[in-house]
C-alpha positions in Angstrom: 69.6 25.4 -191.8 71.6 24.9 -195.0 72.0 28.4 -196.8 70.5 29.0 -200.0 73.7 28.6 -202.4 74.9 25.4 -200.3 74.9 21.5 -200.7 75.3 19.4 -197.8 76.5 15.6 -198.2 75.6 12.9 -195.6 78.2 11.3 -193.3 80.8 10.2 -193.6 81.8 13.4 -195.7 80.5 16.7 -195.4 80.8 19.1 -198.4 79.7 22.6 -198.0 79.8 25.4 -200.2 78.5 29.1 -201.0 78.7 31.9 -203.4 82.1 33.6 -202.7 85.7 32.1 -201.7 87.2 33.9 -199.0 90.7 34.5 -198.8 92.0 35.9 -195.4 95.5 35.5 -193.8 95.6 33.0 -190.4 98.3 33.1 -187.9 98.6 29.5 -186.5 101.3 28.8 -189.0 103.4 30.9 -191.2 101.5 32.6 -194.1 102.3 31.8 -197.7 101.3 33.1 -201.3 97.8 34.9 -201.2 96.3 31.6 -199.7 95.8 29.7 -195.9 97.4 28.8 -192.8 100.1 25.7 -193.4 99.9 25.4 -197.1 100.9 27.4 -200.6 98.8 27.7 -203.2 99.8 26.7 -206.8 98.0 26.7 -210.2 97.9 25.9 -214.0 100.2 27.1 -216.7 99.4 30.6 -217.9 100.8 33.3 -220.0 100.1 36.9 -221.0 96.7 37.1 -222.7 96.9 35.8 -226.1 93.2 36.7 -227.8 93.9 33.8 -230.5 94.3 31.0 -228.1 91.2 29.3 -226.6 91.4 27.0 -223.2 88.5 25.1 -224.8 88.7 22.1 -222.1 90.3 21.6 -218.8 90.2 18.5 -216.4 91.7 19.1 -212.9 92.4 16.4 -210.4 93.0 17.5 -206.9 94.1 15.0 -203.9 96.5 15.6 -201.0 99.3 13.4 -202.9 98.8 14.7 -206.5 97.5 17.6 -208.7 97.1 16.6 -212.4 95.8 19.2 -215.1 94.7 18.2 -218.6 94.2 20.9 -221.0 93.1 21.2 -224.5 93.8 24.5 -226.4 92.4 25.8 -229.8 94.4 28.2 -232.0 91.4 30.6 -233.2 93.8 31.9 -236.0 95.0 30.7 -239.8 98.6 30.8 -238.4 101.0 29.1 -236.5 101.3 30.8 -232.7 104.5 30.5 -230.6 104.2 31.4 -227.0 106.2 31.3 -223.8 104.2 29.3 -221.3 104.9 29.9 -217.7 104.1 27.7 -214.5 105.2 29.9 -211.6 105.6 27.9 -208.1 104.6 29.9 -205.0 107.4 31.9 -202.9 108.8 30.3 -200.0 110.5 31.2 -197.1 114.0 30.0 -196.2 113.1 29.6 -192.5 109.9 27.2 -193.3 109.3 24.4 -191.1 110.3 20.9 -193.0 107.4 19.1 -191.7 104.8 21.6 -192.6 105.1 21.0 -196.6 107.0 18.8 -198.9 108.6 21.1 -200.9 111.2 19.5 -202.4 108.7 16.8 -203.5 107.1 19.4 -205.2 110.0 20.4 -207.5 111.0 17.2 -208.2 107.5 15.9 -209.2 106.7 18.3 -211.6 106.7 17.0 -215.3 104.9 18.7 -218.2 103.9 16.9 -221.4 102.3 18.5 -224.8 100.9 16.5 -227.5 102.2 13.4 -226.2 105.7 14.6 -225.6 107.4 14.9 -222.3 108.9 18.6 -222.2 112.0 19.7 -220.1 110.9 23.3 -219.1 113.5 26.1 -218.4 114.2 26.6 -214.5 114.4 30.4 -213.2 114.9 31.2 -209.8 113.8 34.6 -207.8 114.6 36.2 -204.8 112.6 38.4 -202.3 113.3 40.7 -199.0 110.6 42.0 -197.2 110.1 45.8 -198.8 107.9 47.2 -196.0 107.8 46.9 -192.2 104.0 45.2 -192.6 105.5 42.8 -194.9 108.2 41.8 -192.4 105.9 41.6 -189.5 103.0 39.8 -191.0 105.5 37.3 -192.9 103.7 37.7 -196.0 104.0 38.3 -199.6 107.8 39.7 -200.1 108.1 42.2 -202.8 111.6 43.1 -202.7 113.2 41.5 -205.6 117.0 40.8 -204.6 118.0 38.3 -207.7 120.4 40.4 -209.4 121.5 42.1 -206.1 122.4 38.7 -204.7 124.0 37.4 -207.5 126.2 40.5 -207.4 127.3 39.0 -204.2 128.1 36.0 -205.7 125.2 33.9 -205.0 124.2 31.1 -207.4 121.0 29.9 -209.0 121.4 26.7 -206.6 121.9 28.5 -203.9 118.8 30.7 -204.6 117.0 27.7 -204.6 117.9 26.4 -201.3 114.4 27.3 -199.4 113.4 24.2 -201.9 116.0 22.1 -201.0 115.3 21.5 -197.1 116.9 18.6 -196.3 120.6 19.8 -196.0 120.6 22.2 -193.1 124.2 23.0 -193.0 124.1 24.5 -196.8 120.8 26.7 -195.8 123.0 27.9 -193.0 125.6 29.1 -195.0 123.4 30.6 -197.8 121.5 32.4 -195.4 124.8 33.9 -194.0 125.8 34.8 -197.3 122.2 36.9 -197.8 123.3 38.7 -194.6 126.5 39.7 -195.9 125.8 41.1 -198.9 127.0 44.5 -199.3 124.7 45.7 -202.2 123.1 48.9 -200.9 119.5 47.9 -202.2 119.9 44.5 -200.0 121.7 46.4 -197.2 118.7 48.8 -197.4 116.1 46.0 -197.1 117.8 44.3 -194.7 117.6 47.0 -192.1 113.9 46.4 -191.6 114.4 43.3 -190.2 115.6 43.2 -186.4 116.7 39.5 -186.1 119.5 37.7 -186.2 118.0 35.2 -188.9 117.5 37.0 -192.5 114.1 36.1 -193.7 113.9 35.7 -197.4 111.8 34.2 -200.1 112.5 31.9 -203.2 110.4 31.6 -206.2 111.0 28.9 -209.0 109.1 29.5 -212.4 109.1 26.8 -215.1 108.8 28.1 -219.0 108.8 26.6 -222.1 108.0 27.6 -225.8 105.0 26.2 -227.1 103.8 26.1 -230.5 99.9 26.5 -231.4 99.2 25.1 -235.0 96.9 27.3 -237.1 93.6 26.3 -236.6 94.5 23.5 -234.6 93.9 21.4 -231.2 97.0 21.3 -228.6 97.1 18.7 -225.8 99.0 19.8 -222.4 99.2 18.2 -219.2 101.4 18.3 -216.1 101.4 16.9 -212.9 103.0 17.6 -209.4 102.5 16.7 -205.9 100.9 19.4 -204.2 102.3 21.4 -201.0 99.9 20.4 -198.3 99.9 21.5 -194.5 97.7 21.7 -191.7 96.9 21.7 -187.7 95.7 20.6 -184.8 92.3 21.9 -184.3 90.1 24.1 -186.4 90.5 27.6 -185.9 87.1 29.9 -186.7 88.9 31.7 -189.2 90.0 28.7 -190.9 86.7 27.1 -190.7 84.9 30.3 -192.1 87.4 31.1 -195.1 86.7 27.3 -195.8 82.8 27.8 -195.5 82.6 25.1 -192.8 79.2 25.7 -191.2 77.3 24.3 -188.5 76.6 21.1 -190.0 79.9 20.3 -190.3 80.7 21.9 -186.7 78.1 19.8 -185.3 79.7 16.4 -187.1 83.2 17.5 -185.1 81.5 18.5 -181.8 79.7 15.2 -181.7 82.8 13.1 -182.7 86.0 14.2 -180.8 87.8 12.1 -182.8 88.1 14.6 -185.4 90.1 17.8 -185.2 93.4 17.5 -187.4 92.9 19.2 -190.6 94.8 19.4 -193.8 95.0 22.1 -196.5 95.3 22.5 -200.4 95.0 25.3 -202.6 95.0 25.6 -206.1 94.8 28.9 -208.2 92.1 29.3 -211.0 92.3 32.9 -211.7 95.0 32.6 -214.1 92.8 30.7 -216.4 91.3 33.8 -217.2 94.1 35.2 -219.3 93.0 32.5 -222.3 90.9 33.8 -225.3 87.0 33.5 -224.2 85.8 31.2 -221.4 86.8 27.9 -220.9 84.3 25.7 -223.0 84.4 22.4 -220.4 86.0 23.2 -216.9 86.1 20.1 -214.6 87.4 19.3 -211.2 87.6 16.0 -209.7 88.4 16.1 -205.7 89.6 13.2 -204.2 89.3 12.5 -200.3 90.2 9.6 -198.2 87.6 7.5 -196.7 86.0 8.5 -193.3 87.0 12.1 -194.1 85.4 15.6 -193.8 86.2 18.0 -196.6 84.8 21.5 -196.9 85.0 24.2 -200.0 83.3 27.3 -201.2 82.3 27.0 -204.8 79.5 29.1 -206.6 77.9 26.2 -208.1 77.4 22.5 -207.9 79.4 20.0 -206.4 78.7 16.3 -207.2 79.7 13.2 -205.1 80.4 10.9 -207.7 81.7 7.7 -205.4 82.7 7.0 -201.9 85.7 9.1 -202.4 85.5 11.5 -205.2 83.3 14.8 -205.8 82.9 16.4 -209.0 82.7 20.3 -210.3 81.6 20.6 -214.1 81.2 24.1 -215.6 80.3 25.1 -219.2 81.8 28.4 -220.5 83.7 29.2 -217.4 85.5 32.1 -216.3 87.6 31.3 -213.2 86.9 34.4 -210.8 87.8 32.4 -207.5 90.1 30.0 -206.6 89.9 26.5 -204.9 90.9 26.4 -201.3 90.0 23.1 -199.7 90.5 21.3 -195.7 90.3 18.0 -195.4 89.2 17.1 -191.8 90.7 14.0 -190.6 90.4 11.5 -187.5 93.0 11.7 -184.9 93.8 8.1 -184.8 94.8 8.4 -188.5 98.0 10.4 -188.2 
């Protein structure tokens, strides 16, 4: 049976969704940000809430190869407003598996265009150590910001970005050693939480730029980047539950044992609630591969519009949940 708030698309792709989105940690691969196993959630541009600027339209395209977002903002006031726009990337670990997600590819692919003009954003970097035993043991959400302290020990912004540049293992080892050798009292105190030879720390990159919103005018902003996609062999019960995989999808997997590899992609929507009013016109297009199963949780309707694309269309939308997707593939496609 299909639940009241679910929709089922017939083979070869199954989509289910229910009224709430689950967000719980998993343990088959490193856990990152506030999302799921093996992949890191990213989202759109944001800043401190401004009651004079409304996000009138958002068109979001999601696939395993590309995330692209087109915005239309309306300045509701009679004066020009300049705001500091932020695009924060998630925190990534220095000990990340390089085949789990192409973190360098995301940084190198990020572009932003405002009213037809390409913008070169400023780049900021922050470094974090686990500030509690729980953060260290669970390998999740380090909160000890030690950016200034590590810089006082001679580390540069480039070195603090090292987890995002995984191609040079020797550089990574040297940077990790400099972190371990930092004598600042705060760093030493937080390092004392750890009991392994390899120091665990996380790096976060934040893009920012000044954006003018003309009085009573519309501003169009677009950005795109290569998402952080990961996955695993075998669909664990926790992963299936968090992405609303129901018995119908499970029956397909059980009936055809060539399925079993899955990839995960997450997009953070909740920051869209920082703008004035609701989003008048919110649209999502999800692209999947041929002969692939897709599962997500969504409180609303998901329409199939082509052999490989699905759409979500909402009016007067106030984001209260994020989008977590899994793409379940056949083993022989990998």
